[in-house]
PDB file of N, CA, C and O in Angstrom:
ATOM      1  N   MET A   1     -45.259 185.068  76.654  1.00  0.00           N
ATOM      2  CA  MET A   1     -44.966 183.757  77.167  1.00  0.00           C
ATOM      3  C   MET A   1     -46.226 182.893  77.017  1.00  0.00           C
ATOM      4  O   MET A   1     -47.278 183.236  77.556  1.00  0.00           O
ATOM      5  N   MET A   2     -46.125 181.811  76.312  1.00  0.00           N
ATOM      6  CA  MET A   2     -47.269 180.934  76.092  1.00  0.00           C
ATOM      7  C   MET A   2     -47.561 180.128  77.357  1.00  0.00           C
ATOM      8  O   MET A   2     -46.651 179.583  77.981  1.00  0.00           O
ATOM      9  N   GLY A   3     -48.822 180.061  77.722  1.00  0.00           N
ATOM     10  CA  GLY A   3     -49.231 179.237  78.842  1.00  0.00           C
ATOM     11  C   GLY A   3     -48.973 179.838  80.205  1.00  0.00           C
ATOM     12  O   GLY A   3     -49.236 179.181  81.212  1.00  0.00           O
ATOM     13  N   ALA A   4     -48.475 181.044  80.283  1.00  0.00           N
ATOM     14  CA  ALA A   4     -48.142 181.640  81.566  1.00  0.00           C
ATOM     15  C   ALA A   4     -49.380 181.856  82.432  1.00  0.00           C
ATOM     16  O   ALA A   4     -49.293 181.812  83.659  1.00  0.00           O
ATOM     17  N   ALA A   5     -50.515 182.084  81.812  1.00  0.00           N
ATOM     18  CA  ALA A   5     -51.738 182.337  82.570  1.00  0.00           C
ATOM     19  C   ALA A   5     -52.534 181.060  82.803  1.00  0.00           C
ATOM     20  O   ALA A   5     -53.604 181.098  83.411  1.00  0.00           O
ATOM     21  N   ARG A   6     -52.027 179.943  82.329  1.00  0.00           N
ATOM     22  CA  ARG A   6     -52.760 178.681  82.449  1.00  0.00           C
ATOM     23  C   ARG A   6     -52.171 177.834  83.565  1.00  0.00           C
ATOM     24  O   ARG A   6     -50.954 177.756  83.728  1.00  0.00           O
ATOM     25  N   SER A   7     -53.041 177.209  84.322  1.00  0.00           N
ATOM     26  CA  SER A   7     -52.604 176.318  85.387  1.00  0.00           C
ATOM     27  C   SER A   7     -52.583 174.884  84.862  1.00  0.00           C
ATOM     28  O   SER A   7     -53.568 174.425  84.285  1.00  0.00           O
ATOM     29  N   TYR A   8     -51.496 174.188  85.052  1.00  0.00           N
ATOM     30  CA  TYR A   8     -51.352 172.821  84.583  1.00  0.00           C
ATOM     31  C   TYR A   8     -51.314 171.855  85.763  1.00  0.00           C
ATOM     32  O   TYR A   8     -50.909 172.216  86.868  1.00  0.00           O
ATOM     33  N   ALA A   9     -51.736 170.648  85.513  1.00  0.00           N
ATOM     34  CA  ALA A   9     -51.700 169.613  86.545  1.00  0.00           C
ATOM     35  C   ALA A   9     -50.255 169.399  86.988  1.00  0.00           C
ATOM     36  O   ALA A   9     -49.348 169.452  86.158  1.00  0.00           O
ATOM     37  N   PRO A  10     -50.025 169.161  88.270  1.00  0.00           N
ATOM     38  CA  PRO A  10     -48.662 168.989  88.759  1.00  0.00           C
ATOM     39  C   PRO A  10     -48.046 167.653  88.347  1.00  0.00           C
ATOM     40  O   PRO A  10     -46.838 167.454  88.479  1.00  0.00           O
ATOM     41  N   LYS A  11     -48.883 166.737  87.847  1.00  0.00           N
ATOM     42  CA  LYS A  11     -48.394 165.403  87.526  1.00  0.00           C
ATOM     43  C   LYS A  11     -49.084 164.911  86.257  1.00  0.00           C
ATOM     44  O   LYS A  11     -50.271 165.166  86.051  1.00  0.00           O
ATOM     45  N   LEU A  12     -48.341 164.209  85.414  1.00  0.00           N
ATOM     46  CA  LEU A  12     -48.887 163.633  84.202  1.00  0.00           C
ATOM     47  C   LEU A  12     -48.460 162.176  84.140  1.00  0.00           C
ATOM     48  O   LEU A  12     -47.267 161.871  84.133  1.00  0.00           O
ATOM     49  N   ASP A  13     -49.435 161.279  84.093  1.00  0.00           N
ATOM     50  CA  ASP A  13     -49.143 159.857  83.965  1.00  0.00           C
ATOM     51  C   ASP A  13     -49.354 159.447  82.517  1.00  0.00           C
ATOM     52  O   ASP A  13     -50.394 159.730  81.922  1.00  0.00           O
ATOM     53  N   VAL A  14     -48.357 158.780  81.961  1.00  0.00           N
ATOM     54  CA  VAL A  14     -48.438 158.300  80.586  1.00  0.00           C
ATOM     55  C   VAL A  14     -48.191 156.800  80.610  1.00  0.00           C
ATOM     56  O   VAL A  14     -47.176 156.341  81.132  1.00  0.00           O
ATOM     57  N   THR A  15     -49.116 156.041  80.047  1.00  0.00           N
ATOM     58  CA  THR A  15     -48.975 154.600  79.980  1.00  0.00           C
ATOM     59  C   THR A  15     -48.551 154.224  78.568  1.00  0.00           C
ATOM     60  O   THR A  15     -49.297 154.434  77.611  1.00  0.00           O
ATOM     61  N   LEU A  16     -47.367 153.678  78.444  1.00  0.00           N
ATOM     62  CA  LEU A  16     -46.861 153.269  77.137  1.00  0.00           C
ATOM     63  C   LEU A  16     -47.101 151.771  76.964  1.00  0.00           C
ATOM     64  O   LEU A  16     -46.797 150.988  77.864  1.00  0.00           O
ATOM     65  N   PRO A  17     -47.635 151.374  75.835  1.00  0.00           N
ATOM     66  CA  PRO A  17     -47.866 149.939  75.633  1.00  0.00           C
ATOM     67  C   PRO A  17     -46.553 149.208  75.382  1.00  0.00           C
ATOM     68  O   PRO A  17     -45.637 149.762  74.773  1.00  0.00           O
ATOM     69  N   PRO A  18     -46.461 147.980  75.845  1.00  0.00           N
ATOM     70  CA  PRO A  18     -45.282 147.179  75.517  1.00  0.00           C
ATOM     71  C   PRO A  18     -45.214 146.930  74.006  1.00  0.00           C
ATOM     72  O   PRO A  18     -46.227 147.022  73.311  1.00  0.00           O
ATOM     73  N   MET A  19     -44.044 146.621  73.514  1.00  0.00           N
ATOM     74  CA  MET A  19     -43.892 146.297  72.092  1.00  0.00           C
ATOM     75  C   MET A  19     -44.563 144.960  71.777  1.00  0.00           C
ATOM     76  O   MET A  19     -45.047 144.746  70.665  1.00  0.00           O
ATOM     77  N   ARG A  20     -44.588 144.070  72.758  1.00  0.00           N
ATOM     78  CA  ARG A  20     -45.149 142.740  72.566  1.00  0.00           C
ATOM     79  C   ARG A  20     -45.752 142.284  73.893  1.00  0.00           C
ATOM     80  O   ARG A  20     -45.207 142.563  74.961  1.00  0.00           O
ATOM     81  N   PHE A  21     -46.864 141.590  73.817  1.00  0.00           N
ATOM     82  CA  PHE A  21     -47.523 141.042  75.002  1.00  0.00           C
ATOM     83  C   PHE A  21     -47.317 139.532  75.037  1.00  0.00           C
ATOM     84  O   PHE A  21     -47.108 138.898  74.002  1.00  0.00           O
ATOM     85  N   ARG A  22     -47.378 138.968  76.238  1.00  0.00           N
ATOM     86  CA  ARG A  22     -47.222 137.509  76.376  1.00  0.00           C
ATOM     87  C   ARG A  22     -48.321 136.771  75.633  1.00  0.00           C
ATOM     88  O   ARG A  22     -48.067 135.768  74.965  1.00  0.00           O
ATOM     89  N   THR A  23     -49.552 137.276  75.753  1.00  0.00           N
ATOM     90  CA  THR A  23     -50.690 136.627  75.099  1.00  0.00           C
ATOM     91  C   THR A  23     -51.596 137.684  74.478  1.00  0.00           C
ATOM     92  O   THR A  23     -51.527 138.866  74.813  1.00  0.00           O
ATOM     93  N   ALA A  24     -52.436 137.229  73.575  1.00  0.00           N
ATOM     94  CA  ALA A  24     -53.424 138.125  72.975  1.00  0.00           C
ATOM     95  C   ALA A  24     -54.396 138.618  74.045  1.00  0.00           C
ATOM     96  O   ALA A  24     -54.873 139.750  73.972  1.00  0.00           O
ATOM     97  N   GLN A  25     -54.689 137.786  75.028  1.00  0.00           N
ATOM     98  CA  GLN A  25     -55.582 138.199  76.119  1.00  0.00           C
ATOM     99  C   GLN A  25     -54.972 139.327  76.935  1.00  0.00           C
ATOM    100  O   GLN A  25     -55.673 140.264  77.316  1.00  0.00           O
ATOM    101  N   ASP A  26     -53.672 139.248  77.209  1.00  0.00           N
ATOM    102  CA  ASP A  26     -52.997 140.334  77.933  1.00  0.00           C
ATOM    103  C   ASP A  26     -53.055 141.630  77.131  1.00  0.00           C
ATOM    104  O   ASP A  26     -53.316 142.701  77.678  1.00  0.00           O
ATOM    105  N   ARG A  27     -52.808 141.519  75.833  1.00  0.00           N
ATOM    106  CA  ARG A  27     -52.867 142.695  74.959  1.00  0.00           C
ATOM    107  C   ARG A  27     -54.274 143.293  74.949  1.00  0.00           C
ATOM    108  O   ARG A  27     -54.447 144.501  75.107  1.00  0.00           O
ATOM    109  N   ASP A  28     -55.253 142.446  74.766  1.00  0.00           N
ATOM    110  CA  ASP A  28     -56.630 142.938  74.689  1.00  0.00           C
ATOM    111  C   ASP A  28     -57.076 143.569  76.003  1.00  0.00           C
ATOM    112  O   ASP A  28     -57.783 144.576  76.001  1.00  0.00           O
ATOM    113  N   ARG A  29     -56.667 142.982  77.120  1.00  0.00           N
ATOM    114  CA  ARG A  29     -57.011 143.541  78.434  1.00  0.00           C
ATOM    115  C   ARG A  29     -56.350 144.906  78.625  1.00  0.00           C
ATOM    116  O   ARG A  29     -56.984 145.837  79.120  1.00  0.00           O
ATOM    117  N   PHE A  30     -55.070 145.029  78.232  1.00  0.00           N
ATOM    118  CA  PHE A  30     -54.352 146.297  78.342  1.00  0.00           C
ATOM    119  C   PHE A  30     -55.094 147.388  77.578  1.00  0.00           C
ATOM    120  O   PHE A  30     -55.336 148.470  78.114  1.00  0.00           O
ATOM    121  N   PHE A  31     -55.454 147.106  76.327  1.00  0.00           N
ATOM    122  CA  PHE A  31     -56.110 148.124  75.509  1.00  0.00           C
ATOM    123  C   PHE A  31     -57.552 148.371  75.939  1.00  0.00           C
ATOM    124  O   PHE A  31     -58.052 149.487  75.796  1.00  0.00           O
ATOM    125  N   ALA A  32     -58.221 147.360  76.459  1.00  0.00           N
ATOM    126  CA  ALA A  32     -59.579 147.576  76.993  1.00  0.00           C
ATOM    127  C   ALA A  32     -59.519 148.521  78.192  1.00  0.00           C
ATOM    128  O   ALA A  32     -60.379 149.386  78.352  1.00  0.00           O
ATOM    129  N   ASP A  33     -58.500 148.350  79.029  1.00  0.00           N
ATOM    130  CA  ASP A  33     -58.328 149.256  80.180  1.00  0.00           C
ATOM    131  C   ASP A  33     -58.039 150.682  79.721  1.00  0.00           C
ATOM    132  O   ASP A  33     -58.573 151.632  80.293  1.00  0.00           O
ATOM    133  N   ARG A  34     -57.191 150.849  78.683  1.00  0.00           N
ATOM    134  CA  ARG A  34     -56.900 152.191  78.166  1.00  0.00           C
ATOM    135  C   ARG A  34     -58.159 152.815  77.556  1.00  0.00           C
ATOM    136  O   ARG A  34     -58.398 154.013  77.713  1.00  0.00           O
ATOM    137  N   ALA A  35     -58.959 152.008  76.864  1.00  0.00           N
ATOM    138  CA  ALA A  35     -60.204 152.522  76.271  1.00  0.00           C
ATOM    139  C   ALA A  35     -61.166 152.966  77.363  1.00  0.00           C
ATOM    140  O   ALA A  35     -61.828 153.995  77.225  1.00  0.00           O
ATOM    141  N   GLU A  36     -61.250 152.204  78.443  1.00  0.00           N
ATOM    142  CA  GLU A  36     -62.134 152.578  79.551  1.00  0.00           C
ATOM    143  C   GLU A  36     -61.662 153.882  80.195  1.00  0.00           C
ATOM    144  O   GLU A  36     -62.485 154.728  80.542  1.00  0.00           O
ATOM    145  N   GLU A  37     -60.357 154.053  80.357  1.00  0.00           N
ATOM    146  CA  GLU A  37     -59.818 155.309  80.886  1.00  0.00           C
ATOM    147  C   GLU A  37     -60.192 156.482  79.975  1.00  0.00           C
ATOM    148  O   GLU A  37     -60.581 157.549  80.451  1.00  0.00           O
ATOM    149  N   SER A  38     -60.071 156.271  78.670  1.00  0.00           N
ATOM    150  CA  SER A  38     -60.411 157.329  77.717  1.00  0.00           C
ATOM    151  C   SER A  38     -61.894 157.674  77.792  1.00  0.00           C
ATOM    152  O   SER A  38     -62.261 158.849  77.775  1.00  0.00           O
ATOM    153  N   ARG A  39     -62.743 156.659  77.875  1.00  0.00           N
ATOM    154  CA  ARG A  39     -64.184 156.918  77.988  1.00  0.00           C
ATOM    155  C   ARG A  39     -64.483 157.748  79.235  1.00  0.00           C
ATOM    156  O   ARG A  39     -65.247 158.711  79.173  1.00  0.00           O
ATOM    157  N   ARG A  40     -63.882 157.376  80.368  1.00  0.00           N
ATOM    158  CA  ARG A  40     -64.103 158.145  81.600  1.00  0.00           C
ATOM    159  C   ARG A  40     -63.626 159.585  81.425  1.00  0.00           C
ATOM    160  O   ARG A  40     -64.297 160.523  81.856  1.00  0.00           O
ATOM    161  N   HIS A  41     -62.473 159.755  80.797  1.00  0.00           N
ATOM    162  CA  HIS A  41     -61.897 161.084  80.591  1.00  0.00           C
ATOM    163  C   HIS A  41     -62.834 161.965  79.765  1.00  0.00           C
ATOM    164  O   HIS A  41     -63.035 163.135  80.089  1.00  0.00           O
ATOM    165  N   PHE A  42     -63.396 161.411  78.715  1.00  0.00           N
ATOM    166  CA  PHE A  42     -64.253 162.191  77.826  1.00  0.00           C
ATOM    167  C   PHE A  42     -65.703 162.265  78.303  1.00  0.00           C
ATOM    168  O   PHE A  42     -66.333 163.318  78.205  1.00  0.00           O
ATOM    169  N   ASP A  43     -66.232 161.168  78.813  1.00  0.00           N
ATOM    170  CA  ASP A  43     -67.672 161.099  79.083  1.00  0.00           C
ATOM    171  C   ASP A  43     -68.123 161.967  80.247  1.00  0.00           C
ATOM    172  O   ASP A  43     -69.251 162.461  80.237  1.00  0.00           O
ATOM    173  N   GLN A  44     -67.278 162.166  81.245  1.00  0.00           N
ATOM    174  CA  GLN A  44     -67.679 163.005  82.378  1.00  0.00           C
ATOM    175  C   GLN A  44     -67.959 164.435  81.927  1.00  0.00           C
ATOM    176  O   GLN A  44     -69.019 164.967  82.257  1.00  0.00           O
ATOM    177  N   PRO A  45     -67.052 165.084  81.184  1.00  0.00           N
ATOM    178  CA  PRO A  45     -67.379 166.443  80.730  1.00  0.00           C
ATOM    179  C   PRO A  45     -68.508 166.466  79.693  1.00  0.00           C
ATOM    180  O   PRO A  45     -69.258 167.440  79.630  1.00  0.00           O
ATOM    181  N   ILE A  46     -68.640 165.428  78.894  1.00  0.00           N
ATOM    182  CA  ILE A  46     -69.751 165.376  77.943  1.00  0.00           C
ATOM    183  C   ILE A  46     -71.069 165.358  78.703  1.00  0.00           C
ATOM    184  O   ILE A  46     -71.980 166.122  78.383  1.00  0.00           O
ATOM    185  N   ARG A  47     -71.178 164.491  79.706  1.00  0.00           N
ATOM    186  CA  ARG A  47     -72.405 164.428  80.519  1.00  0.00           C
ATOM    187  C   ARG A  47     -72.671 165.760  81.203  1.00  0.00           C
ATOM    188  O   ARG A  47     -73.812 166.221  81.234  1.00  0.00           O
ATOM    189  N   ALA A  48     -71.632 166.383  81.750  1.00  0.00           N
ATOM    190  CA  ALA A  48     -71.804 167.661  82.444  1.00  0.00           C
ATOM    191  C   ALA A  48     -72.336 168.724  81.484  1.00  0.00           C
ATOM    192  O   ALA A  48     -73.245 169.478  81.831  1.00  0.00           O
ATOM    193  N   ASN A  49     -71.773 168.783  80.283  1.00  0.00           N
ATOM    194  CA  ASN A  49     -72.234 169.775  79.308  1.00  0.00           C
ATOM    195  C   ASN A  49     -73.639 169.473  78.812  1.00  0.00           C
ATOM    196  O   ASN A  49     -74.432 170.391  78.604  1.00  0.00           O
ATOM    197  N   LYS A  50     -73.953 168.208  78.621  1.00  0.00           N
ATOM    198  CA  LYS A  50     -75.300 167.853  78.202  1.00  0.00           C
ATOM    199  C   LYS A  50     -76.313 168.283  79.256  1.00  0.00           C
ATOM    200  O   LYS A  50     -77.429 168.682  78.922  1.00  0.00           O
ATOM    201  N   GLY A  51     -75.927 168.203  80.524  1.00  0.00           N
ATOM    202  CA  GLY A  51     -76.816 168.610  81.601  1.00  0.00           C
ATOM    203  C   GLY A  51     -77.054 170.107  81.647  1.00  0.00           C
ATOM    204  O   GLY A  51     -78.073 170.559  82.171  1.00  0.00           O
ATOM    205  N   MET A  52     -76.126 170.881  81.105  1.00  0.00           N
ATOM    206  CA  MET A  52     -76.251 172.336  81.138  1.00  0.00           C
ATOM    207  C   MET A  52     -76.830 172.912  79.847  1.00  0.00           C
ATOM    208  O   MET A  52     -77.282 174.057  79.832  1.00  0.00           O
ATOM    209  N   CYS A  53     -76.823 172.137  78.771  1.00  0.00           N
ATOM    210  CA  CYS A  53     -77.237 172.649  77.468  1.00  0.00           C
ATOM    211  C   CYS A  53     -78.674 172.265  77.146  1.00  0.00           C
ATOM    212  O   CYS A  53     -79.137 171.174  77.480  1.00  0.00           O
ATOM    213  N   ARG A  54     -79.357 173.177  76.498  1.00  0.00           N
ATOM    214  CA  ARG A  54     -80.680 172.857  75.964  1.00  0.00           C
ATOM    215  C   ARG A  54     -80.495 172.266  74.566  1.00  0.00           C
ATOM    216  O   ARG A  54     -79.503 172.549  73.894  1.00  0.00           O
ATOM    217  N   SER A  55     -81.434 171.462  74.141  1.00  0.00           N
ATOM    218  CA  SER A  55     -81.314 170.813  72.836  1.00  0.00           C
ATOM    219  C   SER A  55     -81.376 171.805  71.683  1.00  0.00           C
ATOM    220  O   SER A  55     -80.939 171.488  70.576  1.00  0.00           O
ATOM    221  N   ASP A  56     -81.912 173.007  71.922  1.00  0.00           N
ATOM    222  CA  ASP A  56     -82.001 173.998  70.844  1.00  0.00           C
ATOM    223  C   ASP A  56     -80.809 174.956  70.809  1.00  0.00           C
ATOM    224  O   ASP A  56     -80.802 175.887  70.004  1.00  0.00           O
ATOM    225  N   GLU A  57     -79.814 174.754  71.650  1.00  0.00           N
ATOM    226  CA  GLU A  57     -78.623 175.607  71.665  1.00  0.00           C
ATOM    227  C   GLU A  57     -77.582 175.022  70.712  1.00  0.00           C
ATOM    228  O   GLU A  57     -76.864 174.085  71.061  1.00  0.00           O
ATOM    229  N   PHE A  58     -77.508 175.584  69.507  1.00  0.00           N
ATOM    230  CA  PHE A  58     -76.618 175.038  68.478  1.00  0.00           C
ATOM    231  C   PHE A  58     -75.160 175.029  68.933  1.00  0.00           C
ATOM    232  O   PHE A  58     -74.476 174.016  68.791  1.00  0.00           O
ATOM    233  N   GLY A  59     -74.684 176.137  69.472  1.00  0.00           N
ATOM    234  CA  GLY A  59     -73.280 176.227  69.882  1.00  0.00           C
ATOM    235  C   GLY A  59     -72.926 175.179  70.919  1.00  0.00           C
ATOM    236  O   GLY A  59     -71.866 174.557  70.853  1.00  0.00           O
ATOM    237  N   CYS A  60     -73.800 174.993  71.853  1.00  0.00           N
ATOM    238  CA  CYS A  60     -73.571 174.010  72.917  1.00  0.00           C
ATOM    239  C   CYS A  60     -73.601 172.588  72.340  1.00  0.00           C
ATOM    240  O   CYS A  60     -72.750 171.762  72.669  1.00  0.00           O
ATOM    241  N   GLN A  61     -74.577 172.314  71.486  1.00  0.00           N
ATOM    242  CA  GLN A  61     -74.677 170.993  70.874  1.00  0.00           C
ATOM    243  C   GLN A  61     -73.464 170.712  69.974  1.00  0.00           C
ATOM    244  O   GLN A  61     -72.985 169.581  69.897  1.00  0.00           O
ATOM    245  N   HIS A  62     -72.983 171.750  69.305  1.00  0.00           N
ATOM    246  CA  HIS A  62     -71.795 171.613  68.458  1.00  0.00           C
ATOM    247  C   HIS A  62     -70.578 171.262  69.326  1.00  0.00           C
ATOM    248  O   HIS A  62     -69.781 170.402  68.952  1.00  0.00           O
ATOM    249  N   MET A  63     -70.436 171.912  70.460  1.00  0.00           N
ATOM    250  CA  MET A  63     -69.324 171.634  71.364  1.00  0.00           C
ATOM    251  C   MET A  63     -69.382 170.186  71.849  1.00  0.00           C
ATOM    252  O   MET A  63     -68.358 169.505  71.891  1.00  0.00           O
ATOM    253  N   ILE A  64     -70.563 169.719  72.210  1.00  0.00           N
ATOM    254  CA  ILE A  64     -70.724 168.331  72.658  1.00  0.00           C
ATOM    255  C   ILE A  64     -70.373 167.368  71.527  1.00  0.00           C
ATOM    256  O   ILE A  64     -69.702 166.361  71.752  1.00  0.00           O
ATOM    257  N   ALA A  65     -70.825 167.676  70.316  1.00  0.00           N
ATOM    258  CA  ALA A  65     -70.514 166.819  69.166  1.00  0.00           C
ATOM    259  C   ALA A  65     -69.002 166.748  68.935  1.00  0.00           C
ATOM    260  O   ALA A  65     -68.481 165.683  68.603  1.00  0.00           O
ATOM    261  N   GLU A  66     -68.303 167.855  69.103  1.00  0.00           N
ATOM    262  CA  GLU A  66     -66.842 167.872  68.948  1.00  0.00           C
ATOM    263  C   GLU A  66     -66.174 167.031  70.032  1.00  0.00           C
ATOM    264  O   GLU A  66     -65.205 166.324  69.754  1.00  0.00           O
ATOM    265  N   MET A  67     -66.673 167.099  71.243  1.00  0.00           N
ATOM    266  CA  MET A  67     -66.127 166.284  72.333  1.00  0.00           C
ATOM    267  C   MET A  67     -66.358 164.800  72.053  1.00  0.00           C
ATOM    268  O   MET A  67     -65.475 163.975  72.290  1.00  0.00           O
ATOM    269  N   GLU A  68     -67.533 164.468  71.553  1.00  0.00           N
ATOM    270  CA  GLU A  68     -67.834 163.072  71.218  1.00  0.00           C
ATOM    271  C   GLU A  68     -66.968 162.604  70.052  1.00  0.00           C
ATOM    272  O   GLU A  68     -66.526 161.455  70.031  1.00  0.00           O
ATOM    273  N   ARG A  69     -66.722 163.484  69.080  1.00  0.00           N
ATOM    274  CA  ARG A  69     -65.845 163.145  67.957  1.00  0.00           C
ATOM    275  C   ARG A  69     -64.428 162.868  68.445  1.00  0.00           C
ATOM    276  O   ARG A  69     -63.800 161.905  68.006  1.00  0.00           O
ATOM    277  N   ALA A  70     -63.919 163.706  69.352  1.00  0.00           N
ATOM    278  CA  ALA A  70     -62.575 163.511  69.896  1.00  0.00           C
ATOM    279  C   ALA A  70     -62.487 162.190  70.649  1.00  0.00           C
ATOM    280  O   ALA A  70     -61.492 161.475  70.536  1.00  0.00           O
ATOM    281  N   ARG A  71     -63.529 161.862  71.421  1.00  0.00           N
ATOM    282  CA  ARG A  71     -63.565 160.579  72.142  1.00  0.00           C
ATOM    283  C   ARG A  71     -63.523 159.416  71.155  1.00  0.00           C
ATOM    284  O   ARG A  71     -62.747 158.476  71.326  1.00  0.00           O
ATOM    285  N   ASP A  72     -64.354 159.487  70.133  1.00  0.00           N
ATOM    286  CA  ASP A  72     -64.426 158.401  69.157  1.00  0.00           C
ATOM    287  C   ASP A  72     -63.106 158.243  68.398  1.00  0.00           C
ATOM    288  O   ASP A  72     -62.693 157.120  68.110  1.00  0.00           O
ATOM    289  N   GLU A  73     -62.444 159.350  68.074  1.00  0.00           N
ATOM    290  CA  GLU A  73     -61.145 159.283  67.407  1.00  0.00           C
ATOM    291  C   GLU A  73     -60.102 158.631  68.313  1.00  0.00           C
ATOM    292  O   GLU A  73     -59.286 157.835  67.849  1.00  0.00           O
ATOM    293  N   GLU A  74     -60.128 158.964  69.594  1.00  0.00           N
ATOM    294  CA  GLU A  74     -59.177 158.361  70.532  1.00  0.00           C
ATOM    295  C   GLU A  74     -59.429 156.862  70.658  1.00  0.00           C
ATOM    296  O   GLU A  74     -58.480 156.078  70.683  1.00  0.00           O
ATOM    297  N   LEU A  75     -60.684 156.460  70.736  1.00  0.00           N
ATOM    298  CA  LEU A  75     -60.999 155.028  70.834  1.00  0.00           C
ATOM    299  C   LEU A  75     -60.584 154.294  69.559  1.00  0.00           C
ATOM    300  O   LEU A  75     -60.101 153.164  69.633  1.00  0.00           O
ATOM    301  N   ALA A  76     -60.763 154.908  68.405  1.00  0.00           N
ATOM    302  CA  ALA A  76     -60.340 154.302  67.140  1.00  0.00           C
ATOM    303  C   ALA A  76     -58.813 154.194  67.083  1.00  0.00           C
ATOM    304  O   ALA A  76     -58.275 153.205  66.586  1.00  0.00           O
ATOM    305  N   ARG A  77     -58.122 155.214  67.593  1.00  0.00           N
ATOM    306  CA  ARG A  77     -56.651 155.181  67.627  1.00  0.00           C
ATOM    307  C   ARG A  77     -56.161 154.031  68.497  1.00  0.00           C
ATOM    308  O   ARG A  77     -55.231 153.318  68.122  1.00  0.00           O
ATOM    309  N   LEU A  78     -56.782 153.852  69.649  1.00  0.00           N
ATOM    310  CA  LEU A  78     -56.409 152.756  70.537  1.00  0.00           C
ATOM    311  C   LEU A  78     -56.663 151.396  69.882  1.00  0.00           C
ATOM    312  O   LEU A  78     -55.859 150.474  70.026  1.00  0.00           O
ATOM    313  N   GLU A  79     -57.773 151.275  69.168  1.00  0.00           N
ATOM    314  CA  GLU A  79     -58.081 150.012  68.496  1.00  0.00           C
ATOM    315  C   GLU A  79     -57.057 149.706  67.405  1.00  0.00           C
ATOM    316  O   GLU A  79     -56.640 148.556  67.263  1.00  0.00           O
ATOM    317  N   LYS A  80     -56.645 150.710  66.636  1.00  0.00           N
ATOM    318  CA  LYS A  80     -55.618 150.495  65.612  1.00  0.00           C
ATOM    319  C   LYS A  80     -54.297 150.081  66.248  1.00  0.00           C
ATOM    320  O   LYS A  80     -53.599 149.208  65.733  1.00  0.00           O
ATOM    321  N   LEU A  81     -53.961 150.708  67.360  1.00  0.00           N
ATOM    322  CA  LEU A  81     -52.739 150.359  68.071  1.00  0.00           C
ATOM    323  C   LEU A  81     -52.816 148.936  68.616  1.00  0.00           C
ATOM    324  O   LEU A  81     -51.834 148.197  68.558  1.00  0.00           O
ATOM    325  N   ARG A  82     -53.974 148.549  69.146  1.00  0.00           N
ATOM    326  CA  ARG A  82     -54.153 147.171  69.636  1.00  0.00           C
ATOM    327  C   ARG A  82     -53.946 146.174  68.501  1.00  0.00           C
ATOM    328  O   ARG A  82     -53.268 145.161  68.672  1.00  0.00           O
ATOM    329  N   GLU A  83     -54.534 146.467  67.343  1.00  0.00           N
ATOM    330  CA  GLU A  83     -54.419 145.561  66.200  1.00  0.00           C
ATOM    331  C   GLU A  83     -52.974 145.453  65.705  1.00  0.00           C
ATOM    332  O   GLU A  83     -52.578 144.408  65.189  1.00  0.00           O
ATOM    333  N   ALA A  84     -52.192 146.511  65.855  1.00  0.00           N
ATOM    334  CA  ALA A  84     -50.825 146.531  65.364  1.00  0.00           C
ATOM    335  C   ALA A  84     -49.820 145.988  66.385  1.00  0.00           C
ATOM    336  O   ALA A  84     -48.656 145.770  66.049  1.00  0.00           O
ATOM    337  N   THR A  85     -50.257 145.769  67.616  1.00  0.00           N
ATOM    338  CA  THR A  85     -49.342 145.306  68.664  1.00  0.00           C
ATOM    339  C   THR A  85     -49.332 143.782  68.716  1.00  0.00           C
ATOM    340  O   THR A  85     -50.379 143.134  68.725  1.00  0.00           O
ATOM    341  N   LEU A  86     -48.144 143.238  68.747  1.00  0.00           N
ATOM    342  CA  LEU A  86     -47.975 141.788  68.677  1.00  0.00           C
ATOM    343  C   LEU A  86     -48.205 141.111  70.024  1.00  0.00           C
ATOM    344  O   LEU A  86     -47.969 141.676  71.092  1.00  0.00           O
ATOM    345  N   ALA A  87     -48.672 139.885  69.920  1.00  0.00           N
ATOM    346  CA  ALA A  87     -48.754 139.003  71.088  1.00  0.00           C
ATOM    347  C   ALA A  87     -47.910 137.774  70.754  1.00  0.00           C
ATOM    348  O   ALA A  87     -47.966 137.272  69.631  1.00  0.00           O
ATOM    349  N   SER A  88     -47.137 137.294  71.709  1.00  0.00           N
ATOM    350  CA  SER A  88     -46.321 136.119  71.470  1.00  0.00           C
ATOM    351  C   SER A  88     -47.211 134.919  71.205  1.00  0.00           C
ATOM    352  O   SER A  88     -48.241 134.751  71.858  1.00  0.00           O
ATOM    353  N   PRO A  89     -46.822 134.087  70.254  1.00  0.00           N
ATOM    354  CA  PRO A  89     -47.643 132.900  69.945  1.00  0.00           C
ATOM    355  C   PRO A  89     -47.634 131.880  71.064  1.00  0.00           C
ATOM    356  O   PRO A  89     -48.274 130.835  70.952  1.00  0.00           O
TER     357      PRO A  89
END
């Protein structure tokens, strides 16, 4: 059974963007808020790991680099979605 030994959060919140925003400012604010949430989600564990790792620990530094890459990919994904989402004229 997959995941049987793993504990999952009892609640998952998903924010779906509207198909169209009233204004470009509303759209930009929505995506800026999502980007800030993503930064908080990624940056807290990155900071925690940086605090525990020495600069000469390759494995640890590699893990941090992967976490930073995942954060940057998520922020780029949000930016592409913002650019593709319409605002009413």
